C-alpha positions in Angstrom: 29.7 72.7 17.9 27.6 69.6 18.1 28.8 68.6 14.6 32.5 68.6 15.8 31.6 66.6 18.9 29.9 63.7 17.0 32.0 63.6 13.9 34.9 61.4 15.4 32.2 58.8 16.4 31.1 58.4 12.8 34.1 56.1 12.1 32.4 53.2 10.5 31.2 53.1 6.8 27.9 51.7 5.8 26.0 51.2 2.5 22.3 52.1 2.3 20.2 50.2 -0.3 16.6 50.4 -1.5 14.4 47.8 -3.2 14.5 47.8 -7.0 13.1 45.9 -9.9 14.8 45.1 -13.2 13.7 43.1 -16.2 15.4 40.0 -17.5 15.9 39.3 -21.2 12.5 37.6 -21.3 10.6 40.6 -19.7 10.3 39.0 -16.3 10.7 41.1 -13.2 13.7 40.5 -11.0 13.5 41.9 -7.4 16.8 43.2 -6.1 18.5 46.1 -4.3 20.0 49.3 -5.6 22.6 51.4 -3.7 21.2 54.7 -2.5 24.4 55.8 -0.6 27.8 54.1 -0.3 30.6 54.8 2.2 28.3 56.7 4.6 30.0 57.7 7.9 28.1 56.2 10.8 28.3 55.4 14.5 27.2 51.8 15.1 25.7 50.7 18.4 24.5 47.1 19.2 21.4 47.5 21.3 19.7 44.1 22.0 19.9 40.5 21.0 17.4 37.7 21.3 16.9 34.1 20.5 13.7 32.4 19.6 12.3 29.2 18.2 11.0 29.3 14.6 10.7 26.6 12.0 11.9 24.1 14.6 15.3 25.8 14.9 16.8 28.4 17.2 17.0 31.8 15.5 18.9 34.9 16.6 18.1 38.5 16.0 20.0 41.6 16.9 18.8 45.2 17.1 21.4 47.8 16.1 21.3 51.6 15.9 23.2 53.5 13.2 23.7 57.2 13.7 24.4 59.2 10.5 24.2 62.8 9.4 20.7 63.9 8.6 19.4 62.5 5.3 15.9 62.7 3.9 16.6 59.6 1.7 16.4 56.9 4.4 13.1 55.1 4.8 11.8 51.9 6.5 11.8 50.1 3.2 15.6 50.2 2.9 18.4 48.1 4.3 21.9 48.8 5.5 25.0 46.7 4.7 27.7 46.7 7.4 30.6 44.3 7.9 29.1 41.7 5.6 25.7 41.7 7.3 22.3 42.9 6.2 20.3 45.1 8.5 16.6 45.8 7.9 15.6 49.4 8.7 12.8 49.3 11.3 12.6 53.0 12.3 14.2 56.3 11.3 14.4 58.8 14.2 15.5 62.4 13.7 17.7 64.2 16.1 15.1 66.4 17.9 17.6 69.0 19.2 19.7 70.1 16.3 18.3 68.1 13.3 21.9 67.3 12.2 21.9 63.6 12.8 19.4 60.7 12.7 19.2 57.3 14.3 18.3 54.4 12.2 17.0 51.4 14.2 17.7 48.1 12.4 17.4 44.4 12.9 19.6 41.6 11.5 18.6 38.0 11.5 16.1 35.7 9.7 13.4 38.4 9.5 15.7 41.1 8.1 14.8 42.3 4.6 16.9 40.7 1.9 18.5 38.1 4.0 
């Protein structure tokens, strides 16, 4: 029953990526990102925003929560792509009642991974 109630709210699509390393033609290591899951249904909720001074310039950061169906794949080393922005995963919280969904707390801004 809970599944049917939340499913219409998962109307956005996100991409989940993890850090990866490849080698160039000279044997050097290139750090990059590899897609773990693409076109993942999600609910997107902007939580907080803040501005701060760093490197003599105003910076902005936004905390956003993504709710997806339960997935053991998501970790704090990953990032999420949504609407052309990169979101660094800060915490992965399971649904403590039914264990069908999980909340992924993310941050976008200068400190976000891969930005």
